[in-house]
All heavy atoms as an XYZ file, in Angstrom:
915
protein
N       6.163     41.182     37.653
C       6.994     42.019     36.810
C       6.253     43.334     36.568
O       5.060     43.332     36.276
C       7.265     41.284     35.495
C       8.421     41.837     34.748
S       8.994     40.737     33.420
C       9.309     39.221     34.282
N       6.957     44.422     36.684
C       6.344     45.734     36.543
C       6.007     46.033     35.078
O       6.796     45.774     34.180
C       7.286     46.815     37.074
C       6.676     48.189     37.034
C       7.521     49.222     37.706
C       6.830     50.565     37.582
N       7.555     51.621     38.224
N       4.826     46.583     34.878
C       4.375     47.024     33.556
C       4.516     48.543     33.514
O       4.113     49.239     34.443
C       2.912     46.610     33.294
C       2.413     47.166     31.980
C       2.796     45.090     33.322
N       5.072     49.054     32.416
C       5.319     50.491     32.266
C       4.386     51.084     31.218
O       4.137     50.464     30.189
C       6.765     50.734     31.822
C       7.772     50.293     32.854
C       8.228     48.979     32.878
C       8.250     51.179     33.801
C       9.144     48.569     33.831
C       9.171     50.779     34.754
C       9.610     49.466     34.765
O      10.512     49.066     35.710
N       3.886     52.283     31.498
C       3.119     53.076     30.534
C       3.909     54.349     30.305
O       4.245     55.048     31.259
C       1.740     53.408     31.091
C       0.873     52.193     31.318
C      -0.507     52.553     31.836
O      -1.055     53.595     31.403
O      -1.027     51.800     32.662
N       4.202     54.650     29.030
C       5.050     55.807     28.748
C       4.849     56.303     27.328
O       4.315     55.597     26.476
C       6.525     55.457     28.975
C       7.021     54.328     28.123
C       7.667     54.588     26.927
C       6.840     53.014     28.504
C       8.125     53.552     26.124
C       7.294     51.964     27.706
C       7.935     52.241     26.524
N       5.292     57.531     27.092
C       5.301     58.120     25.759
C       6.715     58.004     25.215
O       7.679     58.279     25.921
C       4.902     59.603     25.823
O       3.594     59.694     26.386
C       4.911     60.237     24.445
N       6.831     57.571     23.975
C       8.146     57.439     23.359
C       8.151     58.001     21.954
O       7.123     58.001     21.269
N       9.308     58.481     21.538
C       9.476     59.046     20.193
C      10.492     58.208     19.421
O      11.577     57.939     19.914
C       9.952     60.479     20.296
C       8.956     61.389     20.997
C       9.545     62.732     21.228
N       9.843     63.312     19.925
C       9.517     64.519     19.551
N       8.919     65.316     20.394
N       9.801     64.971     18.363
N      10.115     57.827     18.210
C      10.970     57.017     17.337
C      11.165     57.755     16.020
O      10.212     58.235     15.417
C      10.335     55.632     17.057
C      10.200     54.825     18.340
C      11.128     54.859     16.012
C      11.490     54.333     18.924
N      12.399     57.823     15.556
C      12.714     58.384     14.247
C      12.671     57.233     13.245
O      13.502     56.337     13.282
C      14.098     59.035     14.269
C      14.462     59.699     12.956
O      13.756     59.491     11.949
O      15.465     60.422     12.950
N      11.686     57.232     12.355
C      11.537     56.150     11.382
C      12.151     56.495     10.021
O      11.805     55.904      9.007
C      10.068     55.755     11.230
C       9.215     56.860     10.665
O       9.721     57.846     10.122
N       7.903     56.705     10.773
N      13.048     57.454     10.002
C      13.743     57.934      8.801
C      12.884     58.801      7.888
O      13.370     59.308      6.897
C      14.366     56.786      8.002
C      15.502     56.128      8.747
O      16.228     56.778      9.494
N      15.654     54.836      8.572
N      11.590     58.927      8.167
C      10.735     59.854      7.428
C      10.361     61.033      8.312
O      10.333     62.155      7.891
C       9.456     59.172      6.931
C       9.716     58.161      5.875
C       9.933     58.411      4.550
C       9.810     56.761      6.041
N      10.154     57.234      3.885
C      10.083     56.196      4.785
C       9.696     55.903      7.124
C      10.234     54.835      4.585
C       9.848     54.552      6.922
C      10.118     54.039      5.665
N      10.027     60.696      9.560
C       9.701     61.720     10.538
C       9.848     61.110     11.935
O      10.157     59.944     12.084
C       8.298     62.288     10.322
C       7.201     61.241     10.374
O       7.491     60.053     10.575
O       6.021     61.613     10.226
N       9.622     61.926     12.939
C       9.678     61.431     14.314
C       8.254     61.150     14.760
O       7.383     62.027     14.694
C      10.369     62.445     15.247
C      11.823     62.603     14.806
C      10.278     61.988     16.691
C      12.596     63.649     15.549
N       8.012     59.905     15.173
C       6.679     59.457     15.539
C       6.609     59.323     17.061
O       7.484     58.715     17.671
C       6.362     58.099     14.878
C       4.988     57.611     15.264
C       6.496     58.196     13.368
N       5.560     59.903     17.634
C       5.356     59.787     19.071
C       4.172     58.871     19.329
O       3.116     59.031     18.719
C       5.101     61.166     19.677
C       4.985     61.141     21.185
C       4.907     62.529     21.772
O       5.951     63.218     21.804
O       3.802     62.917     22.187
N       4.358     57.885     20.219
C       3.307     56.937     20.563
C       3.239     56.761     22.071
O       4.212     56.993     22.777
C       3.572     55.569     19.927
C       3.553     55.608     18.428
O       4.597     55.644     17.788
N       2.381     55.603     17.843
N       2.089     56.289     22.522
C       1.910     55.867     23.912
C       2.110     54.357     23.946
O       1.525     53.632     23.132
C       0.502     56.222     24.410
C       0.197     57.701     24.413
C       1.029     58.462     25.427
O       1.273     57.938     26.532
O       1.459     59.593     25.107
N       2.934     53.875     24.852
C       3.275     52.459     24.919
C       2.934     51.865     26.282
O       2.961     52.555     27.296
C       4.771     52.258     24.695
C       5.266     52.655     23.334
C       5.933     53.859     23.143
C       5.096     51.820     22.240
C       6.410     54.222     21.896
C       5.565     52.180     20.989
C       6.224     53.373     20.823
O       6.690     53.732     19.582
N       2.666     50.563     26.282
C       2.549     49.773     27.502
C       3.375     48.523     27.268
O       3.206     47.826     26.259
C       1.085     49.391     27.817
C       1.026     48.479     29.039
C       0.234     50.627     28.022
N       4.291     48.253     28.196
C       5.128     47.079     28.033
C       5.992     46.831     29.252
O       5.826     47.455     30.299
N       6.920     45.913     29.108
C       7.834     45.558     30.188
C       9.266     45.691     29.691
O       9.534     45.602     28.491
C       7.565     44.132     30.714
C       7.601     43.113     29.586
C       6.254     44.062     31.447
C       7.366     41.697     30.019
N      10.169     45.930     30.610
C      11.581     46.061     30.244
C      12.164     44.696     29.916
O      11.965     43.722     30.644
C      12.370     46.687     31.383
C      12.100     48.147     31.570
C      12.975     48.711     32.663
N      12.833     50.151     32.695
C      12.839     50.858     33.810
N      13.013     50.271     34.973
N      12.698     52.163     33.755
N      12.910     44.637     28.829
C      13.576     43.395     28.436
C      14.521     42.929     29.535
O      14.573     41.743     29.852
C      14.335     43.601     27.116
C      15.140     42.414     26.608
C      14.265     41.175     26.412
C      15.859     42.785     25.322
N      15.243     43.834     30.165
C      16.187     43.469     31.212
C      15.472     42.813     32.395
O      16.001     41.897     33.031
C      17.052     44.678     31.645
C      18.248     44.235     32.465
C      16.245     45.701     32.419
C      19.339     43.639     31.650
N      14.237     43.238     32.684
C      13.456     42.630     33.767
C      13.127     41.169     33.456
O      13.176     40.312     34.343
C      12.163     43.406     34.020
C      12.411     44.792     34.602
O      13.548     45.090     35.020
O      11.450     45.593     34.630
N      12.778     40.895     32.199
C      12.488     39.514     31.792
C      13.740     38.655     31.934
O      13.709     37.560     32.498
C      11.988     39.460     30.337
C      10.672     40.213     30.189
C      11.837     38.015     29.865
C      10.258     40.437     28.748
N      14.846     39.152     31.411
C      16.096     38.392     31.453
C      16.531     38.124     32.887
O      16.975     37.009     33.209
C      17.186     39.143     30.692
C      16.912     39.339     29.200
C      17.917     40.317     28.605
C      16.922     38.016     28.465
N      16.396     39.110     33.748
C      16.781     38.936     35.153
C      15.828     38.015     35.896
O      16.261     37.185     36.703
C      16.867     40.290     35.864
C      18.045     41.111     35.386
O      19.019     40.584     34.859
N      17.959     42.418     35.563
N      14.530     38.139     35.647
C      13.530     37.316     36.337
C      13.736     35.828     36.060
O      13.539     34.995     36.946
C      12.119     37.742     35.926
N      14.145     35.503     34.845
C      14.353     34.103     34.471
C      15.820     33.691     34.535
O      16.177     32.602     34.096
C      13.760     33.831     33.085
C      12.259     33.894     33.117
C      11.588     35.046     32.733
C      11.513     32.821     33.580
C      10.208     35.123     32.791
C      10.137     32.886     33.649
C       9.487     34.039     33.251
O       8.121     34.112     33.321
N      16.648     34.589     35.090
C      18.082     34.333     35.260
C      18.718     33.795     33.977
O      19.481     32.832     33.996
C      18.319     33.391     36.437
C      17.820     33.955     37.744
C      17.968     33.011     38.916
O      18.437     31.869     38.736
O      17.601     33.418     40.033
N      18.380     34.421     32.871
C      18.888     33.977     31.574
C      20.328     34.418     31.388
O      20.677     35.551     31.674
C      18.008     34.529     30.452
C      16.594     34.015     30.525
S      15.572     34.646     29.204
C      16.171     33.647     27.866
N      21.137     33.502     30.927
C      22.530     33.796     30.619
C      22.616     34.067     29.119
O      22.106     33.300     28.317
C      23.408     32.624     31.004
C      23.359     32.330     32.498
C      24.333     31.262     32.885
C      24.273     30.873     34.331
N      23.844     31.805     35.286
N      23.267     35.164     28.759
C      23.324     35.549     27.351
C      24.487     36.484     27.118
O      24.957     37.154     28.032
C      22.017     36.229     26.926
C      21.766     37.518     27.678
C      22.148     38.740     27.138
C      21.185     37.519     28.943
C      21.951     39.920     27.824
C      20.985     38.699     29.639
C      21.370     39.890     29.079
O      21.177     41.053     29.765
N      24.941     36.509     25.892
C      25.928     37.488     25.433
C      25.308     38.376     24.360
O      25.522     39.567     24.350
C      27.185     36.796     24.897
C      28.007     36.117     25.970
C      28.500     37.063     27.058
O      28.879     38.208     26.740
O      28.498     36.664     28.225
N      24.546     37.771     23.459
C      23.851     38.483     22.388
C      22.406     38.000     22.336
O      22.129     36.835     22.594
C      24.472     38.202     21.013
C      25.907     38.654     20.896
O      26.290     39.615     21.578
O      26.639     38.043     20.115
N      21.497     38.908     21.969
C      20.102     38.547     21.712
C      19.716     39.204     20.401
O      19.913     40.405     20.217
C      19.168     39.020     22.835
C      19.559     38.363     24.153
C      17.715     38.721     22.481
C      18.708     38.783     25.315
N      19.160     38.410     19.497
C      18.751     38.938     18.195
C      17.254     38.743     18.017
O      16.732     37.647     18.220
C      19.521     38.252     17.075
C      19.391     38.955     15.760
C      20.497     38.595     14.777
O      21.325     37.735     15.079
O      20.517     39.202     13.703
N      16.572     39.821     17.636
C      15.133     39.813     17.394
C      14.897     39.836     15.891
O      15.474     40.654     15.190
C      14.478     41.035     18.029
C      14.513     41.014     19.526
C      15.636     41.458     20.211
C      13.436     40.551     20.239
C      15.676     41.442     21.591
C      13.460     40.533     21.630
C      14.591     40.980     22.304
N      14.025     38.953     15.393
C      13.723     38.864     13.969
C      12.263     39.213     13.721
O      11.375     38.701     14.393
C      13.968     37.443     13.457
C      15.410     37.043     13.461
C      16.010     36.546     14.608
C      16.178     37.170     12.313
C      17.346     36.176     14.612
C      17.515     36.808     12.310
C      18.086     36.306     13.457
O      19.408     35.947     13.477
N      12.036     40.088     12.728
C      10.676     40.396     12.300
C      10.180     39.291     11.373
O      10.952     38.460     10.910
C      10.641     41.722     11.535
C      10.759     42.922     12.410
C      10.544     44.211     11.629
O      10.706     44.242     10.405
O      10.213     45.200     12.275
N       8.867     39.328     11.106
C       8.277     38.382     10.152
C       8.981     38.516      8.811
O       9.251     37.531      8.137
C       6.759     38.617     10.024
C       6.177     37.796      8.897
C       6.073     38.295     11.337
N       9.305     39.745      8.439
C      10.101     39.964      7.228
C      11.535     39.505      7.543
O      11.743     38.812      8.505
C      10.061     41.454      6.850
C       8.674     42.000      6.633
C       7.966     41.381      5.441
O       8.630     41.063      4.437
O       6.743     41.217      5.519
N      12.496     39.898      6.797
C      13.868     39.427      7.010
C      14.707     40.345      7.883
O      15.882     40.106      8.094
C      14.581     39.252      5.657
O      14.567     40.509      4.978
C      13.911     38.204      4.811
N      14.128     41.403      8.422
C      14.855     42.380      9.210
C      15.111     41.858     10.621
O      14.275     41.176     11.212
C      14.047     43.673      9.260
C      14.783     44.826      9.865
C      15.877     45.388      9.226
C      14.393     45.347     11.084
C      16.564     46.455      9.778
C      15.068     46.415     11.639
C      16.158     46.953     10.984
O      16.830     47.999     11.537
N      16.280     42.188     11.176
C      16.573     41.797     12.550
C      17.404     42.870     13.241
O      18.013     43.712     12.590
C      17.322     40.465     12.583
O      18.631     40.616     12.071
N      17.402     42.818     14.578
C      18.207     43.717     15.396
C      18.910     42.867     16.444
O      18.281     42.036     17.098
C      17.336     44.782     16.098
C      18.162     45.574     17.098
C      16.711     45.710     15.090
N      20.219     43.079     16.569
C      21.017     42.310     17.525
C      21.526     43.234     18.623
O      22.050     44.305     18.347
C      22.193     41.660     16.807
C      22.995     40.728     17.657
C      24.069     40.076     16.794
C      24.636     38.854     17.429
N      25.587     38.184     16.528
N      21.346     42.800     19.863
C      21.834     43.530     21.020
C      22.962     42.743     21.669
O      22.831     41.542     21.896
C      20.740     43.680     22.082
C      19.648     44.616     21.733
C      18.501     44.159     21.111
C      19.744     45.960     22.051
C      17.470     45.014     20.811
C      18.714     46.837     21.755
C      17.578     46.358     21.124
N      24.038     43.399     21.996
C      25.064     42.816     22.850
C      24.597     43.006     24.291
O      23.795     43.886     24.582
C      26.410     43.488     22.624
C      26.957     43.244     21.231
C      28.394     43.717     21.148
C      28.971     43.471     19.788
N      28.922     42.110     19.341
N      25.092     42.188     25.175
C      24.663     42.230     26.570
C      24.730     43.642     27.151
O      23.800     44.095     27.817
C      25.510     41.270     27.396
C      25.055     41.122     28.813
C      25.839     40.030     29.515
C      25.217     39.755     30.875
N      25.777     38.559     31.481
N      25.819     44.351     26.863
C      26.004     45.678     27.442
C      25.057     46.728     26.841
O      24.926     47.827     27.381
C      27.458     46.142     27.330
C      27.985     46.217     25.929
C      28.593     44.918     25.400
O      28.465     43.851     26.041
O      29.187     44.979     24.312
N      24.393     46.421     25.744
C      23.458     47.361     25.111
C      22.042     47.254     25.668
O      21.204     48.111     25.405
C      23.420     47.132     23.600
C      24.725     47.441     22.916
C      24.731     47.063     21.454
O      24.087     46.058     21.070
O      25.393     47.787     20.697
N      21.764     46.204     26.418
C      20.421     46.020     26.969
C      20.366     46.723     28.316
O      20.978     46.289     29.285
C      20.070     44.528     27.100
C      20.095     43.880     25.712
C      18.703     44.366     27.751
C      19.922     42.390     25.725
N      19.645     47.841     28.329
C      19.541     48.629     29.553
C      18.057     48.842     29.877
O      17.183     48.178     29.316
C      20.300     49.949     29.411
C      19.803     50.808     28.269
O      18.672     50.597     27.780
O      20.539     51.722     27.863
N      17.785     49.759     30.768
C      16.411     50.002     31.198
C      15.579     50.757     30.172
O      14.421     51.075     30.423
C      16.416     50.743     32.538
C      16.983     49.893     33.652
C      16.884     50.552     35.006
O      16.569     51.753     35.084
O      17.115     49.839     35.994
N      16.134     51.024     29.001
C      15.410     51.737     27.947
C      15.025     50.847     26.772
O      14.674     51.337     25.704
C      16.250     52.912     27.442
C      16.429     53.955     28.521
O      15.474     54.373     29.136
N      17.658     54.343     28.768
N      15.076     49.520     26.959
C      14.675     48.564     25.922
C      13.429     47.843     26.441
O      13.465     47.225     27.502
C      15.801     47.565     25.609
C      15.359     46.590     24.523
C      17.075     48.286     25.203
N      12.339     47.930     25.678
C      11.046     47.414     26.127
C      10.451     46.415     25.144
O      10.591     46.560     23.934
C      10.038     48.560     26.271
C      10.347     49.513     27.382
C      11.209     50.580     27.170
C       9.771     49.349     28.624
C      11.499     51.475     28.194
C      10.058     50.234     29.650
C      10.922     51.297     29.438
N       9.728     45.439     25.688
C       8.833     44.583     24.917
C       7.446     45.201     25.083
O       6.970     45.401     26.203
C       8.837     43.130     25.436
C      10.251     42.542     25.363
C       7.825     42.284     24.675
C      10.782     42.355     23.967
N       6.801     45.537     23.972
C       5.559     46.304     23.973
C       4.366     45.417     23.616
O       4.440     44.603     22.692
C       5.666     47.457     22.945
C       6.823     48.375     23.302
C       4.359     48.223     22.843
C       6.721     49.006     24.659
N       3.261     45.616     24.347
C       2.022     44.875     24.098
C       0.871     45.774     23.661
O      -0.071     45.304     23.035
C       1.612     44.092     25.343
C       2.685     43.155     25.812
C       3.487     43.482     26.880
C       2.925     41.966     25.148
C       4.483     42.627     27.309
C       3.927     41.112     25.565
C       4.706     41.440     26.642
N       0.924     47.058     24.035
C      -0.103     48.030     23.651
C       0.582     49.253     23.064
O       1.626     49.683     23.553
C      -0.919     48.492     24.871
C      -1.833     47.453     25.430
C      -1.368     46.525     26.341
C      -3.165     47.419     25.062
C      -2.204     45.565     26.872
C      -4.009     46.462     25.601
C      -3.531     45.530     26.505
N      -0.012     49.790     22.011
C       0.476     51.040     21.421
C      -0.724     51.938     21.180
O      -1.707     51.524     20.570
C       1.221     50.782     20.112
C       1.812     52.055     19.526
C       2.659     51.833     18.282
N       2.024     50.956     17.325
C       2.554     49.794     16.923
N       3.700     49.375     17.383
N       1.915     49.053     16.049
N      -0.641     53.166     21.684
C      -1.721     54.154     21.550
C      -3.069     53.606     22.021
O      -4.101     53.814     21.398
C      -1.807     54.666     20.109
C      -0.552     55.423     19.701
O       0.099     56.012     20.598
O      -0.213     55.420     18.509
N      -3.039     52.889     23.133
C      -4.263     52.391     23.754
C      -4.826     51.118     23.169
O      -5.788     50.566     23.687
N      -4.256     50.628     22.080
C      -4.783     49.429     21.422
C      -3.829     48.254     21.618
O      -2.610     48.407     21.478
C      -4.980     49.681     19.933
N      -4.370     47.079     21.938
C      -3.497     45.911     22.051
C      -2.954     45.535     20.673
O      -3.616     45.716     19.656
C      -4.419     44.814     22.583
C      -5.794     45.248     22.225
C      -5.774     46.753     22.175
N      -1.730     45.053     20.663
C      -1.172     44.562     19.415
C      -1.865     43.243     19.116
O      -2.075     42.430     20.006
C       0.335     44.406     19.538
C       1.078     45.701     19.908
C       2.563     45.437     20.025
C       0.826     46.789     18.904
N      -2.237     43.010     17.885
C      -3.077     41.870     17.531
C      -2.318     40.642     17.093
O      -1.125     40.498     17.327
N      -3.019     39.757     16.431
C      -2.437     38.488     15.984
C      -1.316     38.700     14.980
O      -0.340     37.969     14.969
C      -3.518     37.604     15.365
C      -4.501     37.070     16.373
C      -5.539     36.195     15.720
O      -5.285     35.665     14.624
O      -6.610     36.031     16.325
N      -1.451     39.676     14.116
C      -0.431     39.921     13.100
C       0.812     40.535     13.722
O       1.928     40.250     13.324
C      -0.987     40.821     11.979
C      -2.102     40.081     11.251
C       0.115     41.241     11.018
C      -2.836     40.911     10.243
N       0.627     41.359     14.733
C       1.742     42.037     15.387
C       1.625     41.809     16.900
O       1.271     42.694     17.655
C       1.689     43.529     15.062
C       2.869     44.297     15.536
C       2.760     45.773     15.176
O       1.830     46.193     14.478
O       3.650     46.503     15.615
N       1.909     40.579     17.382
C       1.638     40.257     18.781
C       2.509     40.992     19.784
O       2.034     41.377     20.839
C       1.856     38.758     18.863
C       2.724     38.431     17.710
C       2.428     39.444     16.652
N       3.776     41.183     19.480
C       4.652     41.965     20.353
C       5.593     42.793     19.501
O       5.868     42.467     18.357
C       5.474     41.099     21.339
C       6.407     40.144     20.600
C       4.574     40.380     22.310
C       7.370     39.399     21.496
N       6.051     43.864     20.094
C       7.027     44.725     19.434
C       8.158     45.002     20.411
O       8.025     44.813     21.614
C       6.396     46.050     19.008
O       5.476     45.863     17.977
N       9.245     45.472     19.867
C      10.403     45.859     20.653
C      10.667     47.320     20.378
O      10.642     47.736     19.224
C      11.616     45.025     20.224
C      12.952     45.468     20.779
C      13.216     44.756     22.096
C      14.062     45.161     19.809
N      10.867     48.111     21.426
C      11.300     49.491     21.235
C      12.499     49.742     22.132
O      12.586     49.231     23.237
C      10.203     50.545     21.501
C       9.109     50.467     20.478
C       9.656     50.452     22.896
N      13.441     50.504     21.603
C      14.633     50.864     22.357
C      14.805     52.367     22.300
O      14.773     52.960     21.232
C      15.860     50.177     21.763
O      17.031     50.648     22.383
N      14.978     52.957     23.454
C      15.246     54.385     23.558
C      16.634     54.555     24.169
O      16.864     55.360     25.045
C      14.176     55.086     24.396
C      12.802     54.865     23.855
C      11.956     53.930     24.416
C      12.373     55.573     22.753
C      10.695     53.720     23.899
C      11.109     55.377     22.226
C      10.270     54.437     22.804
N      17.544     53.752     23.700
C      18.928     53.727     24.135
C      19.586     55.069     23.834
O      19.187     55.764     22.915
C      19.606     52.578     23.364
C      21.042     52.372     23.691
O      21.848     53.270     23.507
N      21.365     51.190     24.156
N      20.605     55.421     24.602
C      21.273     56.708     24.380
C      21.975     56.780     23.028
O      22.149     57.849     22.468
C      22.279     56.971     25.497
O      23.261     55.968     25.537
N      22.370     55.629     22.457
C      23.050     55.617     21.158
C      22.059     55.736     20.003
O      22.348     56.333     18.998
C      23.847     54.326     20.983
C      25.035     54.217     21.901
C      25.781     52.935     21.616
C      26.927     52.757     22.578
N      27.621     51.505     22.358
N      20.875     55.092     20.135
C      19.925     55.089     19.033
C      18.547     54.719     19.548
O      18.404     54.108     20.587
C      20.352     54.136     17.936
C      20.781     52.782     18.420
C      22.040     52.412     18.772
C      19.975     51.627     18.631
N      22.055     51.106     19.186
C      20.804     50.596     19.097
C      18.628     51.363     18.458
C      20.339     49.334     19.410
C      18.158     50.097     18.764
C      19.018     49.102     19.229
N      17.537     55.094     18.808
C      16.169     54.679     19.100
C      15.745     53.728     17.998
O      16.089     53.914     16.839
C      15.231     55.887     19.110
O      15.560     56.741     20.170
N      14.994     52.719     18.373
C      14.609     51.739     17.374
C      13.267     51.124     17.726
O      12.941     50.965     18.885
C      15.662     50.636     17.289
C      15.428     49.734     16.142
N      15.748     50.094     14.857
C      14.861     48.527     16.067
C      15.397     49.110     14.050
N      14.859     48.157     14.764
N      12.540     50.755     16.708
C      11.285     50.044     16.882
C      11.288     48.843     15.946
O      11.628     48.964     14.777
C      10.115     50.968     16.536
O       8.906     50.266     16.604
N      10.922     47.697     16.464
C      10.871     46.469     15.677
C       9.505     45.833     15.910
O       9.156     45.517     17.044
C      11.992     45.522     16.125
C      12.260     44.292     15.295
C      12.829     44.690     13.939
C      13.242     43.388     16.012
N       8.718     45.704     14.847
C       7.361     45.169     14.967
C       7.305     43.760     14.387
O       8.228     43.301     13.734
C       6.391     46.076     14.230
N       6.200     43.085     14.635
C       5.967     41.745     14.078
C       7.106     40.786     14.418
O       7.625     40.085     13.556
C       5.806     41.787     12.557
C       4.643     42.630     12.108
O       3.644     42.679     12.842
O       4.735     43.238     11.038
N       7.497     40.735     15.687
C       8.601     39.846     16.066
C       8.184     38.402     15.834
O       7.175     37.933     16.348
C       9.021     40.077     17.528
C       9.596     41.483     17.677
C      10.031     39.020     17.970
C       9.921     41.878     19.090
N       8.968     37.723     15.026
C       8.693     36.344     14.661
C       9.400     35.373     15.601
O       8.822     34.394     16.036
C       9.135     36.112     13.217
C       8.663     34.811     12.661
O       7.668     34.272     13.099
N       9.380     34.292     11.685
N      10.664     35.642     15.903
C      11.378     34.822     16.873
C      12.557     35.584     17.440
O      12.957     36.630     16.930
C      11.806     33.476     16.294
C      12.851     33.513     15.209
C      14.204     33.350     15.514
C      12.500     33.680     13.880
C      15.163     33.366     14.523
C      13.453     33.689     12.881
C      14.784     33.529     13.209
O      15.731     33.552     12.226
N      13.082     35.035     18.541
C      14.195     35.643     19.264
C      15.286     34.592     19.408
O      15.006     33.468     19.818
C      13.741     36.129     20.656
C      12.604     37.136     20.526
C      14.918     36.710     21.436
C      11.898     37.439     21.833
N      16.507     34.962     19.051
C      17.649     34.058     19.192
C      18.529     34.572     20.322
O      18.950     35.729     20.313
C      18.459     33.987     17.894
C      19.712     33.160     18.036
C      19.645     31.776     18.112
C      20.952     33.770     18.121
C      20.799     31.014     18.253
C      22.107     33.026     18.264
C      22.022     31.650     18.333
O      23.157     30.904     18.490
N      18.803     33.710     21.300
C      19.651     34.069     22.436
C      20.939     33.280     22.334
O      20.934     32.050     22.348
C      18.948     33.783     23.766
C      17.660     34.611     23.855
C      19.885     34.065     24.943
C      16.804     34.308     25.055
N      22.049     34.007     22.209
C      23.369     33.396     22.116
C      24.021     33.472     23.494
O      24.371     34.536     23.971
C      24.223     34.132     21.080
C      25.565     33.469     20.844
O      25.902     32.504     21.559
O      26.280     33.930     19.942
N      24.164     32.320     24.136
C      24.745     32.276     25.474
C      26.264     32.349     25.448
O      26.883     32.683     26.444
C      24.336     30.989     26.188
C      22.856     30.895     26.454
C      22.493     29.602     27.136
O      23.389     28.925     27.675
O      21.304     29.260     27.128
N      26.873     31.999     24.325
C      28.334     31.882     24.260
C      28.916     32.618     23.078
O      29.701     32.068     22.329
C      28.734     30.403     24.171
C      28.235     29.618     25.341
O      28.488     29.980     26.480
N      27.504     28.550     25.077
N      28.570     33.855     22.903
C      29.091     34.632     21.791
C      30.610     34.712     21.888
O      31.160     34.918     22.958
C      28.499     36.042     21.821
O      28.960     36.790     20.762
N      31.279     34.535     20.765
C      32.746     34.577     20.761
C      33.231     36.006     20.977
O      32.826     36.909     20.269
C      33.288     34.036     19.446
C      33.022     32.565     19.266
C      33.609     32.073     17.966
C      33.280     30.599     17.802
N      33.775     30.086     16.549
N      34.097     36.150     21.940
C      34.674     37.476     22.220
C      35.782     37.823     21.234
O      35.971     38.939     20.882
C      35.237     37.500     23.644
C      34.236     37.141     24.691
C      33.637     38.365     25.273
C      32.752     38.015     26.439
N      31.470     38.528     26.364
N      36.501     36.806     20.769
C      37.634     37.021     19.865
C      37.495     36.031     18.716
O      37.672     34.835     18.897
C      38.945     36.814     20.621
C      40.171     37.082     19.758
O      40.007     37.398     18.567
O      41.258     36.958     20.284
N      37.192     36.505     17.522
C      36.948     35.628     16.386
C      38.225     34.926     15.911
O      38.166     33.999     15.127
C      36.319     36.405     15.229
O      37.177     37.444     14.835
N      39.401     35.337     16.361
C      40.657     34.706     15.945
C      40.873     33.377     16.664
O      41.669     32.559     16.221
C      41.832     35.642     16.218
N      40.203     33.135     17.787
C      40.407     31.884     18.536
C      39.438     30.814     18.101
O      38.368     30.930     17.854
C      40.245     32.138     20.048
C      41.370     32.980     20.584
O      42.474     32.951     20.065
N      41.079     33.736     21.630
């Protein structure tokens, strides 16, 4: 699986932060393991979470292992960053990931 090194900018609602990242594309992981999914939700150690629909996961969503040359440690083992055209997001301290293989398309049924 290809590892990417890149500079990314995230708006954290206070200012725009630029960091150097090393990580892999989420879509590469999903494709490599032939995972079937409709929604994927990432949860931080705190109560915050981010949910992606299948069509929102593109080549601009990364699982990060290094930031600014330093490996993420035991407290923050992996992070998620998205530089999607709709929004940029960073999620640290990922505690668990929920993969919904059968998300309901129509809640009335």
